[in-house]
TORLOLO-426605 format. One line per 2 residues: number of its first residue (from 1); their letters; for each residue y, x, z of N, C-alpha, C, O. Coordinates in nm, 3 decimals, padded with zeros to 5 digits. Atoms other than C-alpha are relative to their C-alpha. Layout:
# residues N
NUM> a> Y X Z Y X Z Y X Z Y X Z  ...;
//
This chain:
# residues 255
1> ma> -00.090 00.004 00.115 07.964 12.733 01.479 00.144 -00.009 00.049 00.175 -00.089 00.138  -00.141 00.001 -00.039 08.337 12.803 01.508 00.067 -00.123 -00.058 00.024 -00.176 -00.160;
3> sk> -00.073 00.115 00.049 08.584 12.520 01.467 00.097 00.044 -00.109 00.118 00.164 -00.130  -00.093 -00.031 00.106 08.833 12.499 01.184 00.125 00.068 00.053 00.195 00.136 -00.022;
5> kg> -00.120 -00.058 -00.058 09.106 12.608 01.423 -00.026 00.141 00.051 00.064 00.207 00.103  00.030 -00.136 -00.041 08.928 12.931 01.501 -00.063 00.009 00.137 -00.113 00.115 00.175;
7> gs> 00.060 00.000 -00.132 08.807 12.832 01.846 -00.140 -00.058 -00.007 -00.193 -00.082 -00.115  00.133 00.059 -00.003 08.475 12.692 01.957 00.011 -00.152 -00.007 00.117 -00.207 00.024;
9> pr> -00.002 00.146 00.000 08.380 12.325 01.909 00.033 -00.055 00.138 00.098 -00.159 00.150  -00.026 00.048 -00.135 08.394 12.293 02.286 00.149 00.003 00.032 00.199 -00.086 00.101;
11> dd> -00.144 -00.005 -00.019 08.761 12.404 02.285 00.066 -00.121 -00.067 00.158 -00.182 -00.012  -00.054 00.116 00.072 08.833 12.135 02.027 -00.023 -00.129 00.078 00.061 -00.218 00.078;
13> hw> 00.029 00.120 -00.079 08.665 11.877 02.250 00.098 -00.016 00.115 00.139 -00.128 00.147  -00.099 00.006 -00.108 08.899 11.966 02.536 00.137 -00.039 -00.054 00.208 -00.118 00.006;
15> fe> -00.128 00.034 00.063 09.200 11.950 02.305 00.003 -00.148 -00.034 00.104 -00.216 -00.012  00.009 00.141 00.036 09.084 11.611 02.181 00.005 -00.087 00.125 00.070 -00.192 00.126;
17> lk> -00.002 00.076 -00.126 09.024 11.491 02.538 00.142 -00.011 00.053 00.183 -00.118 00.099  -00.139 00.002 -00.049 09.379 11.586 02.634 00.081 -00.103 -00.076 00.160 -00.178 -00.016;
19> nr> -00.073 00.099 00.080 09.516 11.379 02.347 -00.044 -00.142 00.034 00.038 -00.233 00.040  00.051 00.133 -00.035 09.292 11.086 02.437 00.055 -00.045 00.135 00.088 -00.162 00.153;
21> ih> -00.054 00.032 -00.133 09.410 11.101 02.799 00.146 -00.044 -00.012 00.188 -00.141 00.051  -00.141 00.034 00.017 09.775 11.095 02.689 00.017 -00.138 -00.064 00.119 -00.203 -00.043;
23> ga> -00.010 00.128 00.067 09.704 10.785 02.480 -00.056 -00.117 00.079 -00.050 -00.231 00.034  00.062 00.106 -00.083 09.530 10.590 02.761 00.096 -00.049 00.108 00.181 00.026 00.155;
25> dv> -00.078 00.054 -00.112 09.688 10.362 03.019 -00.063 00.037 00.134 00.007 00.062 00.232  00.076 -00.034 -00.121 09.417 10.436 03.276 -00.113 00.095 -00.039 -00.177 00.077 -00.143;
27> vv> 00.112 -00.090 00.022 09.169 10.721 03.298 -00.098 -00.017 00.115 -00.065 00.007 00.231  00.104 00.021 -00.100 08.846 10.641 03.480 -00.090 00.125 00.002 -00.169 00.147 -00.089;
29> ev> 00.082 -00.120 -00.013 08.689 10.965 03.600 -00.127 -00.037 00.077 -00.122 -00.068 00.196  00.127 00.035 -00.062 08.322 10.896 03.671 -00.065 00.128 00.054 -00.086 00.224 -00.019;
31> vd> 00.067 -00.114 -00.064 08.161 11.136 03.918 -00.132 -00.048 00.058 -00.155 -00.168 00.071  00.129 00.034 -00.060 07.814 11.149 04.070 00.019 -00.017 00.151 00.063 00.076 00.218;
33> ar> -00.021 00.028 -00.143 07.822 10.987 04.415 -00.078 00.092 00.091 -00.045 00.105 00.209  00.080 -00.093 -00.081 07.560 11.237 04.534 00.058 00.140 00.001 00.017 00.224 00.081;
35> di> -00.053 -00.135 00.016 07.765 11.539 04.429 00.143 -00.009 -00.051 00.176 00.046 -00.157  -00.134 00.035 00.047 08.128 11.427 04.406 00.084 00.121 -00.036 00.135 00.130 -00.148;
37> ga> -00.086 -00.116 00.024 08.314 11.756 04.439 -00.042 00.084 -00.117 00.042 00.139 -00.188  00.052 -00.086 00.107 08.090 11.935 04.193 00.000 -00.066 -00.136 -00.028 00.001 -00.236;
39> tr> 00.001 00.067 00.130 08.119 11.672 03.918 00.138 -00.053 -00.038 00.150 -00.143 -00.122  -00.137 00.036 00.037 08.497 11.638 03.905 00.048 00.090 -00.114 -00.004 00.199 -00.135;
41> lp> -00.063 -00.077 00.107 08.708 11.758 03.612 00.146 00.022 00.037 00.233 -00.055 -00.005  -00.136 -00.024 -00.050 09.019 11.909 03.776 00.106 00.008 -00.109 00.217 -00.043 -00.091;
43> va> -00.098 -00.012 00.108 09.191 11.993 03.447 00.036 -00.137 -00.055 00.153 -00.167 -00.078  -00.024 00.135 00.052 09.151 11.638 03.319 00.079 -00.083 00.101 00.164 -00.163 00.063;
45> ek> -00.075 00.070 -00.104 09.278 11.504 03.653 00.148 00.039 -00.005 00.236 -00.045 00.011  -00.138 -00.049 00.009 09.590 11.720 03.617 00.070 -00.059 -00.121 00.186 -00.099 -00.112;
47> wt> -00.059 00.059 00.120 09.650 11.595 03.263 00.032 -00.148 00.020 00.129 -00.200 -00.035  -00.014 00.145 -00.020 09.614 11.236 03.382 00.113 -00.035 00.096 00.194 -00.123 00.068;
49> gs> -00.095 00.035 -00.104 09.827 11.236 03.697 -00.059 -00.107 00.091 -00.140 -00.188 00.047  00.062 00.088 -00.100 09.747 11.040 04.012 00.021 -00.148 -00.027 -00.066 -00.229 00.007;
51> kr> -00.028 00.142 00.019 09.907 10.711 03.905 -00.097 -00.067 -00.098 -00.130 -00.184 -00.081  00.088 00.059 00.102 09.678 10.659 03.606 -00.147 00.026 00.027 -00.233 -00.030 -00.041;
53> ll> 00.138 -00.042 -00.022 09.362 10.811 03.754 -00.075 -00.091 00.097 -00.026 -00.120 00.206  00.091 00.075 -00.088 09.078 10.602 03.898 -00.130 00.078 00.007 -00.199 00.094 -00.094;
55> mv> 00.127 -00.071 -00.018 08.786 10.798 04.042 -00.108 -00.099 00.040 -00.093 -00.173 00.138  00.112 00.089 -00.028 08.458 10.608 04.035 -00.124 00.084 00.029 -00.173 00.155 -00.059;
57> an> 00.121 -00.074 -00.038 08.164 10.759 04.224 -00.121 -00.088 -00.031 -00.157 -00.176 00.047  00.112 00.081 00.045 07.870 10.614 04.034 -00.131 00.049 00.063 -00.137 00.159 00.118;
59> ka> 00.132 -00.029 -00.056 07.503 10.610 04.143 00.005 00.003 00.153 -00.068 00.079 00.217  -00.012 00.007 -00.146 07.606 10.523 04.498 -00.129 -00.045 00.065 -00.155 -00.013 00.181;
61> dl> 00.127 00.049 -00.055 07.268 10.354 04.544 -00.100 00.113 00.018 -00.202 00.096 00.085  00.092 -00.113 -00.011 07.103 10.697 04.514 00.042 00.099 00.109 -00.026 00.200 00.130;
63> rp> -00.041 -00.089 -00.109 07.297 10.857 04.800 -00.100 -00.009 00.115 -00.158 -00.115 00.138  00.093 00.002 -00.114 07.082 10.956 05.102 00.040 -00.108 00.099 00.157 -00.120 00.135;
65> kg> -00.027 00.109 -00.094 07.053 10.662 05.339 00.050 00.057 00.133 -00.001 00.157 00.182  -00.054 -00.042 -00.128 07.258 10.695 05.656 00.109 00.104 -00.011 00.174 00.136 00.088;
67> ke> -00.103 -00.101 00.018 07.492 10.953 05.507 00.132 -00.068 -00.029 00.143 -00.148 -00.121  -00.129 00.066 00.013 07.855 10.851 05.546 00.068 00.035 -00.133 00.066 00.151 -00.176;
69> kp> -00.070 -00.022 00.127 08.052 10.809 05.224 00.134 00.068 00.027 00.208 00.023 00.115  -00.130 -00.064 -00.016 08.349 11.045 05.194 00.111 -00.088 -00.058 00.084 -00.178 -00.138;
71> rl> -00.114 00.076 00.051 08.694 10.906 05.124 00.040 00.058 -00.136 00.061 00.178 -00.150  -00.038 -00.043 00.134 08.783 10.920 04.756 00.152 -00.001 -00.015 00.221 -00.087 00.041;
73> en> -00.143 -00.010 00.021 09.130 11.024 04.645 00.053 -00.117 -00.081 -00.018 -00.176 -00.163  -00.072 00.099 00.080 09.382 10.776 04.509 -00.071 -00.136 -00.004 -00.073 -00.203 -00.107;
75> kg> 00.069 00.129 -00.012 09.185 10.472 04.631 -00.113 -00.015 -00.101 -00.129 -00.119 -00.164  00.117 00.005 00.087 08.877 10.560 04.430 -00.106 -00.091 00.059 -00.096 -00.132 00.174;
77> if> 00.102 00.094 -00.046 08.567 10.343 04.456 -00.140 00.055 -00.025 -00.164 00.132 -00.118  00.141 -00.030 00.019 08.193 10.386 04.498 -00.061 -00.115 -00.079 -00.025 -00.231 -00.061;
79> ms> 00.053 00.101 00.090 07.986 10.204 04.241 -00.144 00.034 -00.038 -00.186 00.149 -00.031  00.133 -00.021 00.056 07.635 10.156 04.107 -00.011 -00.086 -00.124 -00.020 -00.209 -00.116;
81> ak> 00.013 00.075 00.124 07.611 10.060 03.743 -00.133 -00.073 -00.005 -00.145 -00.178 -00.068  00.133 00.058 00.002 07.245 09.984 03.802 -00.013 -00.119 00.093 -00.079 -00.217 00.060;
83> ag> 00.019 00.104 -00.101 07.277 09.770 04.113 00.128 -00.074 00.038 00.129 -00.153 00.132  -00.129 00.058 -00.039 07.643 09.664 04.119 00.011 -00.149 -00.021 00.075 -00.219 00.058;
85> ge> -00.005 00.143 00.026 07.597 09.321 03.966 00.140 -00.050 -00.031 00.230 00.029 -00.062  -00.128 00.061 00.033 07.884 09.080 03.909 00.109 00.040 00.100 00.225 00.056 00.062;
87> ng> -00.098 -00.041 -00.099 08.055 09.177 04.235 00.053 00.140 -00.032 00.173 00.164 -00.024  -00.042 -00.134 00.037 08.060 09.542 04.131 00.086 00.000 -00.124 00.183 00.075 -00.134;
89> rm> -00.077 00.011 00.123 08.186 09.446 03.789 00.144 -00.042 00.029 00.238 00.014 -00.028  -00.134 00.049 -00.032 08.482 09.256 03.936 00.081 00.104 00.077 00.202 00.117 00.057;
91> il> -00.069 -00.105 -00.076 08.565 09.539 04.178 00.053 00.108 -00.095 00.167 00.152 -00.083  -00.039 -00.103 00.095 08.573 09.790 03.894 00.113 -00.050 -00.091 00.210 00.022 -00.116;
93> mr> -00.102 00.059 00.086 08.775 09.559 03.668 00.135 -00.005 00.072 00.238 00.031 00.016  -00.123 00.013 -00.077 09.031 09.494 03.941 00.065 00.136 00.024 00.187 00.150 00.014;
95> ai> -00.053 -00.133 -00.028 09.066 09.863 04.025 00.067 00.060 -00.124 00.168 00.129 -00.113  -00.060 -00.050 00.125 09.136 09.947 03.659 00.133 -00.069 -00.027 00.232 -00.003 -00.056;
97> me> -00.119 00.076 00.036 09.390 09.670 03.606 00.116 00.025 00.095 00.232 00.012 00.057  -00.105 -00.026 -00.098 09.580 09.758 03.924 00.078 00.128 -00.030 00.186 00.149 00.025;
99> rt> -00.065 -00.129 00.027 09.669 10.099 03.779 00.094 -00.003 -00.120 00.151 00.100 -00.155  -00.093 00.011 00.112 09.874 09.971 03.485 00.047 -00.143 -00.019 -00.024 -00.238 00.014;
101> ks> -00.053 00.133 00.032 10.094 09.682 03.382 -00.018 -00.031 -00.148 00.010 -00.143 -00.192  00.020 00.021 00.144 10.009 09.728 03.013 -00.112 -00.099 -00.024 -00.215 -00.097 00.044;
103> rp> 00.103 00.096 00.039 09.814 09.446 02.850 -00.003 -00.012 -00.152 00.101 -00.041 -00.211  00.126 -00.038 -00.065 09.572 09.492 02.698 00.004 00.144 00.049 00.060 00.232 -00.017;
105> ak> 00.005 -00.134 -00.057 09.512 09.794 02.918 -00.106 00.082 -00.073 -00.215 00.032 -00.102  00.095 -00.091 00.065 09.343 10.091 02.751 -00.052 00.097 00.104 00.022 00.181 00.156;
107> al> 00.062 -00.084 -00.102 09.100 10.261 02.989 -00.097 00.098 -00.064 -00.187 00.057 -00.138  00.086 -00.105 00.053 08.936 10.591 02.899 -00.094 00.049 00.108 -00.049 00.093 00.214;
109> fi> 00.100 -00.047 -00.096 08.611 10.681 03.078 -00.035 00.145 -00.033 -00.072 00.176 -00.146  00.032 -00.141 00.019 08.556 11.056 03.126 -00.091 00.047 00.112 -00.108 -00.022 00.213;
111> gy> 00.086 -00.055 -00.105 08.320 11.275 03.325 -00.105 00.093 -00.056 -00.114 00.113 -00.177  00.112 -00.085 00.039 08.025 11.510 03.319 -00.101 -00.080 -00.082 -00.102 -00.203 -00.075;
113> pn> 00.110 00.071 00.067 07.731 11.426 03.092 -00.093 -00.063 00.104 -00.118 -00.005 00.210  00.104 00.064 -00.080 07.484 11.182 03.245 00.045 -00.049 00.138 -00.038 -00.061 00.228;
115> vg> -00.044 00.057 -00.128 07.703 11.048 03.528 00.003 -00.152 -00.005 00.023 -00.217 00.098  00.008 00.145 00.008 07.679 10.692 03.397 00.122 -00.068 -00.058 00.144 -00.186 -00.030;
117> ks> -00.119 00.062 00.060 08.000 10.631 03.200 -00.039 -00.118 -00.088 00.018 -00.227 -00.077  00.042 00.106 00.092 07.823 10.429 02.932 -00.057 -00.120 00.075 -00.033 -00.235 00.038;
119> sl> 00.060 00.108 -00.078 07.631 10.227 03.190 00.107 -00.085 00.067 00.093 -00.207 00.076  -00.109 00.074 -00.063 07.953 10.130 03.368 00.073 -00.087 -00.102 00.110 -00.201 -00.072;
121> in> -00.064 00.079 00.104 08.110 10.017 03.041 -00.087 -00.120 -00.039 -00.036 -00.230 -00.058  00.090 00.111 00.031 07.803 09.808 02.961 00.001 -00.105 00.110 -00.011 -00.225 00.082;
123> ml> -00.009 00.094 -00.112 07.827 09.654 03.308 00.127 -00.083 -00.013 00.124 -00.204 00.010  -00.126 00.071 00.017 08.191 09.563 03.242 -00.009 -00.103 -00.114 00.043 -00.214 -00.104;
125> ah> 00.007 00.085 00.118 08.106 09.415 02.903 -00.104 -00.110 00.009 -00.108 -00.200 -00.075  00.107 00.099 -00.015 07.809 09.212 03.030 -00.104 00.009 -00.112 -00.182 -00.084 -00.134;
127> rs> 00.096 -00.017 00.108 07.608 09.350 02.739 -00.007 00.148 -00.036 00.077 00.227 00.008  00.013 -00.139 00.041 07.490 09.673 02.584 00.089 00.027 -00.121 00.054 -00.008 -00.234;
129> vv> -00.093 -00.031 00.108 07.787 09.793 02.381 00.010 00.149 -00.025 00.062 00.193 -00.128  -00.002 -00.146 00.012 07.751 10.166 02.439 -00.140 00.051 00.024 -00.208 00.004 00.115;
131> rv> 00.134 -00.054 -00.014 07.432 10.365 02.397 -00.016 00.068 00.135 00.069 00.147 00.177  00.029 -00.057 -00.131 07.277 10.459 02.731 -00.131 00.077 -00.009 -00.227 00.030 -00.069;
133> sp> 00.121 -00.081 00.001 07.022 10.735 02.782 -00.001 00.090 00.122 00.105 00.136 00.164  00.007 -00.093 -00.111 06.895 10.943 03.075 00.016 00.144 -00.043 00.022 00.234 00.040;
135> va> -00.016 -00.135 00.053 06.933 11.245 02.848 00.147 00.034 -00.012 00.224 -00.042 -00.071  -00.139 -00.041 00.005 07.259 11.434 02.888 00.046 00.021 -00.143 -00.032 00.065 -00.228;
137> gt> -00.057 -00.026 00.132 07.488 11.449 02.587 -00.022 -00.110 -00.101 -00.013 -00.084 -00.221  00.029 00.108 00.094 07.408 11.109 02.435 00.126 -00.049 -00.071 00.123 -00.074 -00.192;
139> tk> -00.123 00.052 00.058 07.768 10.995 02.380 00.072 00.108 -00.080 00.109 00.212 -00.024  -00.067 -00.098 00.085 07.926 11.178 02.087 00.117 -00.063 -00.077 00.222 -00.001 -00.092;
141> di> -00.104 00.064 00.078 08.128 10.930 01.883 00.088 -00.086 00.089 00.040 -00.151 00.182  -00.094 00.079 -00.079 08.439 10.765 02.020 00.005 -00.142 -00.054 00.013 -00.163 -00.175;
143> qw> -00.013 00.139 00.040 08.453 10.387 02.016 00.075 -00.075 00.108 00.059 -00.048 00.227  -00.070 00.086 -00.094 08.681 10.131 02.176 -00.075 -00.133 00.010 -00.117 -00.190 -00.091;
145> vr> 00.075 00.123 -00.026 08.516 09.829 02.333 00.092 -00.100 00.068 00.155 -00.068 00.169  -00.083 00.104 -00.061 08.701 09.504 02.407 -00.080 -00.069 00.110 -00.184 -00.130 00.084;
147> is> 00.064 00.065 -00.114 08.605 09.382 02.753 00.053 -00.142 00.017 -00.022 -00.235 00.045  -00.066 00.131 -00.010 08.855 09.096 02.761 00.131 00.009 -00.077 00.162 00.111 -00.137;
149> de> -00.131 -00.002 00.065 09.195 08.999 02.622 00.095 00.098 00.068 00.195 00.138 00.010  -00.089 -00.087 -00.077 09.346 09.222 02.890 -00.051 00.143 00.014 00.021 00.228 00.068;
151> li> 00.055 -00.134 -00.022 09.120 09.528 02.879 -00.087 00.046 -00.116 -00.177 -00.026 -00.160  00.089 -00.068 00.095 08.971 09.763 02.619 -00.031 00.138 00.058 00.054 00.200 00.121;
153> vs> 00.042 -00.126 -00.061 08.777 10.073 02.715 -00.066 00.091 -00.104 -00.112 00.045 -00.208  00.063 -00.098 00.088 08.646 10.390 02.554 -00.079 00.099 00.086 -00.038 00.135 00.196;
155> dy> 00.089 -00.093 -00.070 08.365 10.626 02.656 00.006 00.134 -00.072 -00.047 00.147 -00.182  -00.010 -00.130 00.065 08.443 10.992 02.581 -00.123 00.084 00.032 -00.188 00.065 00.135;
157> rg> 00.116 -00.087 -00.017 08.172 11.255 02.540 00.004 00.070 00.136 00.111 00.096 00.190  00.008 -00.069 -00.127 08.049 11.425 02.858 00.059 00.139 -00.010 00.034 00.212 -00.106;
159> mf> -00.066 -00.130 00.000 08.253 11.732 02.949 -00.028 00.071 00.133 -00.057 00.007 00.234  00.011 -00.077 -00.124 08.222 12.013 03.204 00.081 00.128 -00.016 00.099 00.176 -00.129;
161> pk> -00.083 -00.121 00.006 08.435 12.319 03.293 -00.070 00.116 -00.070 -00.192 00.129 -00.062  00.055 -00.111 00.077 08.386 12.628 03.077 -00.074 00.101 00.087 -00.169 00.165 00.042;
163> he> 00.059 -00.102 -00.087 08.298 12.846 03.377 -00.133 -00.044 00.062 -00.198 00.035 00.130  00.121 00.053 -00.065 08.004 12.624 03.481 -00.123 00.082 -00.041 -00.146 00.106 -00.159;
165> se> 00.120 -00.077 00.028 07.684 12.825 03.511 -00.113 -00.091 -00.047 -00.113 -00.211 -00.019  00.114 00.076 00.051 07.361 12.717 03.342 -00.078 -00.063 00.115 -00.122 -00.178 00.105;
167> ge> 00.073 00.052 -00.114 07.194 12.677 03.679 00.064 -00.123 00.060 -00.005 -00.218 00.097  -00.071 00.114 -00.055 07.462 12.442 03.806 -00.011 -00.121 -00.093 -00.025 -00.234 -00.046;
169> lv> 00.010 00.112 00.095 07.449 12.232 03.488 -00.139 -00.062 00.005 -00.153 -00.184 -00.006  00.137 00.052 -00.012 07.071 12.201 03.520 -00.012 -00.085 00.126 -00.068 -00.194 00.123;
171> rk> 00.008 00.072 -00.128 07.104 12.096 03.884 00.069 -00.136 -00.007 00.020 -00.233 00.050  -00.076 00.124 00.008 07.361 11.830 03.799 -00.051 -00.095 -00.108 00.000 -00.206 -00.122;
173> ga> 00.053 00.085 00.107 07.157 11.693 03.507 00.095 -00.011 -00.116 00.091 -00.109 -00.190  -00.103 00.008 00.103 07.441 11.774 03.270 -00.039 00.062 -00.132 00.039 00.060 -00.227;
175> vk> 00.044 -00.058 00.125 07.239 11.950 03.004 -00.145 -00.038 -00.028 -00.220 -00.071 00.064  00.135 00.038 00.041 06.922 11.877 02.808 -00.094 00.120 00.015 -00.121 00.190 -00.082;
177> ma> 00.082 -00.117 -00.026 06.697 12.138 02.970 -00.116 -00.035 00.092 -00.119 00.010 00.207  00.113 00.037 -00.086 06.374 11.987 03.101 -00.076 00.123 00.045 -00.113 00.134 00.161;
179> ge> 00.072 -00.121 -00.035 06.202 12.324 03.089 00.076 00.085 00.098 00.018 00.141 00.191  -00.084 -00.078 -00.091 06.493 12.498 03.259 00.002 -00.064 00.139 00.002 00.006 00.240;
181> re> -00.002 00.070 -00.128 06.500 12.232 03.529 -00.125 00.034 00.080 -00.117 00.059 00.200  00.124 -00.034 -00.069 06.135 12.302 03.612 00.003 00.145 00.048 -00.046 00.176 00.157;
183> ky> -00.009 -00.140 -00.040 06.205 12.675 03.619 00.081 00.015 00.127 00.041 00.088 00.218  -00.084 -00.008 -00.118 06.485 12.631 03.872 -00.069 -00.063 00.121 -00.057 -00.013 00.233;
185> ay> 00.071 00.066 -00.110 06.274 12.393 04.080 -00.107 00.092 00.058 -00.120 00.103 00.180  00.106 -00.089 -00.046 05.984 12.639 04.098 00.060 00.121 00.074 00.006 00.165 00.176;
187> tf> -00.066 -00.114 -00.066 06.220 12.926 04.188 00.050 -00.039 00.138 00.035 00.036 00.234  -00.052 00.046 -00.128 06.381 12.722 04.464 -00.115 -00.030 00.097 -00.104 -00.003 00.217;
189> ak> 00.115 00.030 -00.085 06.042 12.607 04.595 -00.057 00.128 00.061 -00.097 00.130 00.178  00.047 -00.128 -00.053 05.933 12.970 04.632 00.093 00.051 00.110 00.048 00.100 00.213;
191> kl> -00.099 -00.042 -00.099 06.255 13.051 04.817 -00.013 -00.085 00.126 00.004 -00.035 00.238  00.014 00.094 -00.111 06.198 12.747 05.035 -00.118 00.038 00.090 -00.107 00.033 00.213;
193> la> 00.118 -00.036 -00.078 05.851 12.858 05.143 00.023 00.127 00.082 -00.041 00.149 00.185  -00.027 -00.126 -00.070 05.993 13.195 05.248 00.106 -00.015 00.108 00.132 00.079 00.182;
195> sp> -00.107 00.022 -00.097 06.267 13.041 05.461 -00.036 -00.113 00.097 -00.049 -00.227 00.053  00.030 00.106 -00.098 06.185 12.851 05.785 00.108 -00.109 00.001 00.077 -00.227 00.020;
197> tl> -00.111 00.097 -00.001 06.529 12.684 05.768 -00.012 -00.098 -00.115 00.000 -00.219 -00.096  00.013 00.087 00.116 06.482 12.553 05.416 -00.128 -00.083 00.005 -00.130 -00.198 -00.037;
199> rr> 00.127 00.071 -00.013 06.123 12.458 05.486 00.017 -00.123 00.089 -00.026 -00.233 00.054  -00.022 00.113 -00.092 06.225 12.241 05.783 00.089 -00.106 -00.064 00.068 -00.226 -00.046;
201> wl> -00.091 00.095 00.065 06.505 12.086 05.579 -00.075 -00.088 -00.099 -00.057 -00.210 -00.099  00.072 00.079 00.099 06.273 11.978 05.297 -00.104 -00.091 00.065 -00.122 -00.205 00.022;
203> ek> 00.099 00.082 -00.070 06.004 11.854 05.535 00.065 -00.127 00.056 00.008 -00.236 00.048  -00.070 00.114 -00.057 06.259 11.629 05.703 00.051 -00.094 -00.110 00.045 -00.216 -00.096;
205> ry> -00.060 00.081 00.106 06.420 11.513 05.380 -00.104 -00.086 -00.072 -00.076 -00.201 -00.107  00.103 00.074 00.074 06.095 11.408 05.212 -00.116 -00.045 00.088 -00.216 -00.099 00.039;
207> di> 00.103 00.042 -00.094 05.889 11.342 05.524 -00.137 00.054 -00.040 -00.234 -00.021 -00.052  00.126 -00.064 00.039 05.620 11.592 05.425 -00.030 00.116 00.094 00.059 00.164 00.166;
209> dl> 00.045 -00.114 -00.080 05.423 11.867 05.598 -00.039 00.113 -00.095 -00.133 00.100 -00.173  00.022 -00.110 00.094 05.436 12.200 05.415 -00.094 00.108 00.053 -00.104 00.216 -00.006;
211> rt> 00.088 -00.103 -00.056 05.186 12.384 05.634 -00.114 00.038 -00.095 -00.166 00.149 -00.090  00.110 -00.029 00.093 04.924 12.359 05.360 00.050 00.055 -00.134 -00.031 00.092 -00.220;
213> ae> -00.057 -00.047 00.127 05.162 12.465 05.081 -00.004 00.152 -00.008 00.051 00.221 00.077  00.011 -00.144 00.019 05.083 12.811 04.951 00.088 00.050 -00.114 00.117 00.170 -00.122;
215> na> -00.083 -00.042 00.112 05.297 12.813 04.636 00.093 -00.114 -00.041 00.090 -00.223 00.016  -00.099 00.098 00.044 05.572 12.629 04.450 -00.064 -00.130 -00.049 -00.012 -00.238 -00.022;
217> ed> 00.067 00.119 00.052 05.331 12.391 04.277 -00.049 -00.089 00.113 -00.046 -00.212 00.103  00.044 00.078 -00.116 05.192 12.285 04.615 00.116 -00.082 00.056 00.098 -00.196 00.097;
219> vl> -00.118 00.070 -00.051 05.546 12.193 04.725 00.029 -00.123 -00.084 00.050 -00.232 -00.031  -00.028 00.112 00.090 05.604 11.976 04.421 -00.109 -00.106 00.007 -00.080 -00.226 00.000;
221> rl> 00.112 00.094 -00.009 05.260 11.819 04.451 00.013 -00.086 00.126 -00.007 -00.207 00.121  -00.015 00.075 -00.125 05.321 11.721 04.815 00.116 -00.098 -00.009 00.107 -00.210 00.042;
223> ma> -00.113 00.091 00.019 05.660 11.573 04.724 -00.041 -00.120 -00.083 -00.011 -00.234 -00.048  00.039 00.109 00.090 05.511 11.370 04.440 -00.096 -00.097 00.068 -00.083 -00.218 00.054;
225> er> 00.097 00.086 -00.068 05.221 11.241 04.650 00.067 -00.085 00.107 00.034 -00.202 00.124  -00.067 00.073 -00.108 05.450 11.142 04.937 00.086 -00.113 -00.056 00.095 -00.220 00.005;
227> rg> -00.089 00.101 00.059 05.689 10.951 04.707 -00.070 -00.092 -00.100 -00.009 -00.185 -00.151  00.073 00.087 00.092 05.419 10.798 04.488 00.033 00.024 -00.146 00.030 -00.069 -00.226;
229> wf> -00.029 -00.034 00.139 05.513 10.980 04.169 -00.128 00.051 -00.065 -00.171 00.164 -00.039  00.125 -00.038 00.066 05.199 10.987 03.954 00.007 -00.025 -00.150 00.084 -00.110 -00.196;
231> ik> 00.011 00.021 00.143 05.116 11.014 03.586 -00.138 -00.059 -00.030 -00.218 -00.081 00.062  00.126 00.059 00.039 04.824 10.870 03.391 -00.117 00.084 00.051 -00.117 00.206 00.038;
233> gg> 00.115 -00.071 -00.056 04.494 10.957 03.555 00.014 00.027 00.148 -00.077 00.082 00.211  -00.019 -00.017 -00.143 04.643 10.961 03.904 00.045 00.139 00.043 00.045 00.171 00.162;
235> ep> -00.047 -00.135 -00.034 04.774 11.318 03.883 00.145 -00.006 00.048 00.224 -00.084 -00.004  -00.139 -00.004 -00.048 05.094 11.399 04.078 00.096 00.036 -00.113 00.068 00.126 -00.193;
237> nl> -00.100 -00.025 00.104 05.401 11.391 03.854 00.091 00.114 00.045 00.193 00.092 00.109  -00.074 -00.118 -00.044 05.528 11.745 03.909 00.137 00.009 -00.067 00.231 00.062 -00.008;
239> ee> -00.130 -00.002 00.068 05.806 11.705 03.653 00.102 -00.087 00.073 00.217 -00.049 00.089  -00.088 00.089 -00.076 05.951 11.411 03.846 00.039 00.066 00.132 00.155 00.058 00.173;
241> aa> -00.029 -00.069 -00.126 05.923 11.609 04.169 00.099 00.114 -00.023 00.189 00.135 00.059  -00.090 -00.110 00.033 06.098 11.905 04.003 00.142 -00.052 -00.020 00.238 00.009 00.026;
243> rh> -00.133 00.058 00.024 06.384 11.682 03.890 00.069 -00.035 00.132 00.187 -00.008 00.150  -00.058 00.038 -00.129 06.437 11.550 04.243 00.031 00.123 00.085 00.131 00.124 00.157;
245> lv> -00.025 -00.120 -00.079 06.410 11.894 04.400 00.126 00.071 -00.047 00.205 00.119 00.035  -00.120 -00.063 00.053 06.676 12.035 04.169 00.124 -00.075 00.047 00.225 -00.014 00.083;
247> ra> -00.111 00.082 -00.049 06.903 11.746 04.265 00.025 00.025 00.149 00.139 00.037 00.193  -00.011 -00.017 -00.145 06.831 11.797 04.635 00.058 00.135 00.038 00.108 00.152 00.150;
249> ma> -00.052 -00.134 -00.029 06.934 12.163 04.613 00.143 -00.002 00.046 00.184 00.083 00.125  -00.141 00.009 -00.036 07.297 12.055 04.646 00.019 -00.027 00.149 00.123 00.007 00.206;
251> ea> -00.012 00.037 -00.142 07.228 11.930 05.001 -00.071 00.100 00.092 -00.067 00.085 00.214  00.076 -00.096 -00.081 07.017 12.226 05.116 00.094 00.087 00.082 00.205 00.117 00.038;
253> pi> -00.082 -00.090 -00.082 07.150 12.443 05.401 00.017 00.134 -00.069 -00.073 00.183 -00.136  -00.029 -00.130 00.059 07.312 12.765 05.291 -00.058 00.110 00.087 -00.031 00.115 00.207;
255> i> 00.061 -00.108 -00.077 07.112 13.071 05.396 00.033 00.134 -00.065 -00.009 00.239 -00.015;
//
């Protein structure tokens, strides 16, 4: 459906985001710690300016173990809304307050769908004040939440660049496409079996042996069995394996 201004609803969302950014003291750009460069919003960063921008790489606890964390611009921080605890809460609070002298400071949380903006706000508030869901696109209505006498925050709807391809959005978990995610996982698994380089990469990453794998389903089954992903009846959870494989695609060697 077209918007009242003649453009698409998505154009209106960007226009609204720009206005919200201009009205905020601090803009917290939440990115996925496993895929930082691919989950940034360059246009929003430009509208914000470096002085007001705080980049928070959420889901740091899900990064591959032993992999060095890259340096974030403008003294950004790595965070885990799930495992950060009180220490993480204080680090995030301090980082926000350091970027403005305004009190109460108004902090706007932005980012791709499903990067954990709502979870970080709930962590700051010590309670569930914003709806959280593993399904992309949950946040739609704007609300301001008082964290303390010195800080109020808002969680804006998930956004992504207009040029983003469907495949990339599925890989990043930014769209509600469970069926599409499985399709991409199966396609990649077939490509993987045909490439010795990709095969070795996946075997090392998931500590599995693909010599017995004859098709894409075998790949997902071996992943699920190795990681203990099962559904009722003891059957391997292929959907869970597909979700992880799509995520892992970002780290696969380019061939």
